[in-house]
N, C-alpha and C positions, 0 to 999 in steps of 0.2 A: 442444432443446439451446440454451442461451444462446450468444450470440456471445463474450461475455467472462466469465471467472471471476476475480473479485478475491479474492486470497488475502492474509489479514492475520494474521500471528502476533501474539499478545498475551500480555503478562506484566504483571499488576497495573496495568491502565490503563483503568479503568471510565470515567472522565470523557472521556478521549481517544476511546474507542470510541463514546461517545455523540455527540461532535462529528463524528466520521467518518461514522457511520451517518446522522446528520442531513443531512450534505452529500450522501451517496449517495442519500438519499430525494428530493433536489431535482433529480436528473439529468433532462435533457431527453430523453435516449435511455435507455430502461429495459431494453434487451436485455442484461442482465448478472445474474450471481448473485454473492453475496458469501459467501465461506467464511472464517469466523472460527475460528482455531485457538488455543485457550487453552492456553498452554504451561506447565502446572503452576502457575498463579497461586494464591496464597493468598487473593486477593481477586477471585474470578471475576466476569466481566461477563455471565453468562447472563441475568440479569434485564434488563439494559440491552438486550441483543440481542432479547429477547422483545418489548420496546416497539416495535420496528421491523418485526416480522414481517408486518404488513399494509401496510407502505410499501416494503419492500425484500425481494427474494428472497434470504434469508439462511439459511445453514446454520451451526450452531454445533457445535464439537467441543472436548472437553477431553482433554488427554493429559498424561502426566508430563513434567516439564521436561527438555528436551534441547537447548534453544537454538533461535534463530530460523530457522536454515537447515533443521534437521530439521522444525520446525513448518511451514515453507513446503512442503517435500517432502510432508509428511503431508496438507496442504491440496490440493496438486496431485493426489494420488492419489484424492481425493474430489470433485474439481472436474469439471465436464462441459462447459465452454466450449471454443470453438475457439482462443481466446487466453487465456493466463494473465497476469494483471497483479498485481504485488506493490505493496501500499501498507503503510506502517507505521501503527501505531495512532494516531500523532499527526498524521497527514495530514488536511487538509481539502480536499476535491476541488471545483473549480469546477463549476457546474451544467451546463456545456456540454462537459465532458471527453469523455464517450463519443460525443457527437454529432460533435465535431471529430476524435476518433480514427477513427471509422468513415469519415469523409470522407477523411482523410489516407491510410488504408490502402486505400481504394478507388482513389485516385489513384496510389499507389505502394505496392504490397504489400511489407511487410517481415516477416521471421520474428523479428526482435528489434528493440525500440525502447525509448526512454526519454524522460524529460522533465525539466524543471528542478525544482530545489528552491527555491522562492521564498517569501519571507516574506509572510504575509498582511497586507493593508493595516491590519488591526485590531491588529497586533502592537505592543507597547510598544517604546520605543527599546532597552531591554535585550534583548528578544526578537529584535529585528532585528540587534543586535550579535552575539548568540549565533549566529543563523542565518548571518551573514556569516562569522564565524570558523570555522564548520563547513563552509562551501561555497566560499569564495573561493579562487581560484588562489594568492593570496598567503599563505594559511594552510593548514590541514589539507586543504582541498579540492584544493590544488595539489601536496601531497606524498604523497597517497595512492597511491603506486606509482612516483613519480618517481625518487627516489634510493634507495629501499629495494629490497631484492631482490624479484623478482617472486613468489617462492613465499610471501612474507609479505603480498603485496597482496591485500586483500579488497575487491572492488568494492562500491559502495553499491547495494543492490538495491531500494530503495523507488522508486516511480514508474518501474518497469521492466516490460516485457511481452515475451512471445514466443509464437509459435504452438505449438499442440499438436504 
């Protein structure tokens, strides 16, 4: 059983999945599986996933479209790790992610954890501006639950993990 199960809901994002799997193939700690749940895509990424089967422990599932939350639940039902970690298909993971996560959890075990949403150094100024507008406390990142009613608040679930 792997320590971590990375669960990724996907909807028509072949290029993003390629970048994400490439970053996962470069991890310094390989004790994780990747569960890709294709959520009714009309342009599925199964061929892209197949390219990484010898580099990443990856499982691919296709299901009818029901939205990312249902897709994540579907992935968790098929995952075998001690921890579930959610990434979105457009994430690129630093090569030391699992190495540092293992160290942090050994020092202070948590049942739920998360990390930052940081713009990659290769992003253009436009991409960095979009990232800022989506995550800054001064923009939508600051109002995601601040003044709106709690029942309408939906926490961001990428780069989030929790124990089985």
